[in-house]
C-alpha positions in Angstrom: -0.1 0.0 0.1 1.3 3.5 -1.1 1.8 5.8 1.6 2.9 9.5 1.6 3.6 11.7 4.8 4.2 15.4 4.4 6.0 17.4 6.9 7.8 20.6 7.5 4.7 23.1 7.5 4.2 25.9 9.9 3.8 29.6 10.5 6.1 31.9 8.9 6.5 35.6 8.2 6.1 36.8 4.6 9.6 36.6 3.2 10.6 33.8 5.0 11.3 30.1 4.1 10.1 26.6 4.6 11.1 23.4 3.5 8.2 20.9 3.0 9.2 17.1 3.0 7.2 14.1 1.7 8.3 10.6 2.6 7.0 7.8 0.6 6.6 4.0 1.3 5.0 1.0 -0.5 6.1 1.9 -4.1 9.5 1.6 -5.9 10.0 5.3 -5.5 12.5 5.8 -8.1 10.0 4.8 -10.6 7.4 7.6 -10.4 7.3 11.0 -11.0 6.4 13.2 -7.8 4.0 16.2 -7.6 3.4 19.0 -5.0 -0.2 20.4 -4.9 -1.8 23.1 -2.5 -5.2 23.9 -1.6 -6.1 27.4 -0.1 -9.3 27.9 1.5 -12.2 28.4 -0.7 -10.0 27.5 -3.8 -9.5 24.4 -5.7 -6.4 22.4 -5.4 -3.7 23.4 -7.7 -0.3 21.8 -9.2 2.5 23.7 -7.8 5.4 21.7 -8.9 6.7 18.5 -10.4 9.7 16.3 -10.8 10.4 13.2 -13.0 11.5 10.1 -11.4 15.2 10.4 -11.8 15.0 14.2 -11.0 16.3 15.5 -14.4 13.2 17.8 -15.1 11.0 20.0 -12.9 8.0 22.4 -13.6 6.6 24.6 -11.6 3.3 27.1 -11.4 4.0 30.4 -12.8 3.2 31.7 -9.1 6.3 30.0 -7.5 8.6 30.0 -10.5 12.1 31.6 -9.2 10.8 31.2 -5.5 10.1 27.2 -5.2 12.6 24.6 -5.7 11.6 20.7 -5.8 14.1 18.1 -5.2 14.0 14.4 -4.7 16.4 11.6 -3.0 15.6 8.3 -4.5 18.0 6.6 -1.8 15.8 8.0 0.9 12.4 7.8 -0.7 11.8 11.5 -0.2 10.6 14.5 -2.4 11.1 18.2 -1.1 9.8 21.4 -1.6 11.9 24.3 -0.6 9.7 27.6 -0.3 11.4 30.9 -0.2 10.3 34.4 -0.3 6.9 33.4 1.2 3.9 35.6 0.6 0.9 35.5 2.2 -1.1 34.0 -0.8 1.1 31.1 -0.4 -0.9 30.0 2.4 -2.4 26.8 1.7 -2.5 23.0 2.9 0.4 21.3 0.8 0.3 18.0 -0.5 2.2 15.5 -2.2 0.8 13.3 -4.8 2.3 10.4 -7.0 0.4 8.9 -9.7 0.6 5.2 -11.4 -1.0 4.1 -15.0 -4.1 3.3 -13.0 -4.1 5.0 -9.7 -2.8 7.9 -7.6 -2.1 8.4 -4.2 -2.0 11.4 -1.8 -0.8 12.6 1.5 -2.2 13.9 4.3 -1.1 17.5 3.5 0.9 19.7 5.8 -0.2 23.4 6.4 1.6 26.3 5.4 0.7 29.7 6.9 2.2 32.9 5.7 1.6 36.0 8.1 3.0 38.8 10.1 
């Protein structure tokens, strides 16, 4: 059974940084691309960043380009999201997601609040 566990969320002031991590188990981690999503109150869940299975290619939402960096460690079965220059509009629950051909799995999410 695939399990994803996010950590690293919290309260940070505007302009600050946080690093989120997602620990994966129950799958051959290095075979799958990984994604970070977020969902703000009253809004749809949106894709924030993606990384290919070997980490060779990444993609970002326009709203976070230049501020967020996705990375992975296939030896430790983890994917991370380094978030810098945080803005109040980055406040959301952040989720990691993995998808296979016929399935997908989400973590439980971690809350990020950007406020002074």
